[in-house]
Every structure is written in C-alpha cells, then in structure tokens.
C-alpha positions as CSV (number, residue, x, y, z in Angstrom):
1,E,115.2,105.4,99.7
2,Q,117.9,103.0,101.0
3,C,118.2,104.2,104.6
4,L,114.2,104.0,105.0
5,E,113.7,100.6,106.6
6,G,110.8,100.9,108.8
7,D,107.5,102.8,108.8
8,W,109.1,106.1,109.6
9,L,112.7,107.8,109.2
10,V,114.2,107.1,112.4
11,G,112.9,104.2,114.1
12,D,109.5,102.9,115.1
13,R,107.8,105.9,115.2
14,L,106.8,109.3,114.3
15,T,109.3,111.9,114.7
16,A,110.3,115.5,114.0
17,A,112.6,114.4,111.4
18,D,109.5,112.9,109.3
19,I,107.2,116.1,109.9
20,S,110.5,118.1,108.9
21,L,110.9,116.3,105.5
22,Y,107.3,115.5,104.5
23,P,106.8,119.2,103.2
24,F,109.8,119.0,100.5
25,V,108.5,115.7,99.6
26,A,104.8,117.0,99.1
27,M,106.4,119.9,97.3
28,L,107.4,117.4,94.5
29,A,103.5,116.5,94.0
30,R,102.7,120.2,94.0
31,F,105.4,120.7,91.4
32,D,103.8,117.9,89.2
33,L,100.3,119.5,89.1
34,R,101.9,122.4,88.1
35,Q,103.8,121.0,85.3
36,P,102.9,117.3,84.6
37,D,106.0,116.7,82.2
38,L,108.5,117.1,85.1
39,A,107.1,113.8,86.8
40,L,108.8,114.4,89.9
41,A,106.7,112.6,92.5
42,S,107.5,109.4,90.1
43,S,110.9,109.5,91.1
44,L,110.2,108.5,94.8
45,G,111.1,104.7,95.3
46,P,108.4,102.0,96.9
47,R,109.5,103.0,100.4
48,L,109.7,106.8,100.6
49,S,106.0,106.5,98.6
50,A,104.7,104.3,101.4
51,W,106.2,106.5,104.1
52,R,104.3,109.8,102.2
53,G,101.2,107.7,102.1
54,R,101.8,107.2,106.0
55,M,102.5,111.0,106.4
56,Q,99.1,111.8,104.3
57,S,96.7,109.2,106.4
58,L,97.7,111.0,109.5
59,P,94.8,112.6,111.3
60,Y,96.3,116.0,111.3
61,H,97.2,116.0,107.9
62,D,94.5,117.5,105.9
63,K,94.1,120.3,108.8
64,T,98.0,121.4,108.3
65,Y,98.1,120.7,104.5
66,P,98.4,124.6,102.8
67,P,95.0,125.6,101.4
68,H,96.6,127.4,98.2
69,W,98.3,123.9,97.8
70,K,95.0,122.2,97.3
71,A,94.2,123.9,94.1
C-alpha cells in the first residue's frame, strides 16, 4: 500500500507486475463471498482498492475472469 504511488504497480503503465498480482488480490473478494465474516477485501487500503478498480475496468477483465469465480 505505501509503495503504490501511481496508477500501476511499476511506473505509469500497466505491466506484468499488475497482471501477476491481480489474481491474488481478486481472491480476497472470492474468499469474502464464501465466508463474509473474513472481510479480507476490506483490509486493502485506498490505493490498492483504487488499483483493483482500475484492473477490473480493463477491457479484457471480464473475458479472462474465471467463470467459476463468478458464482
């Protein structure tokens, strides 16, 4: 959280670092869906939450999101 200064993890553009980390951050929301009392996604700070939103808004996000995670 403290190291994230720009829109993306490394510099001013999307990189493999963003694509590599995103599934792990997305998994927090999946855990919360299964066990809401965990509230893991709420542990993300404002910068990481905003980054997650940027990742989710990418045009290929929905096409690559695992179908079994949607339920």
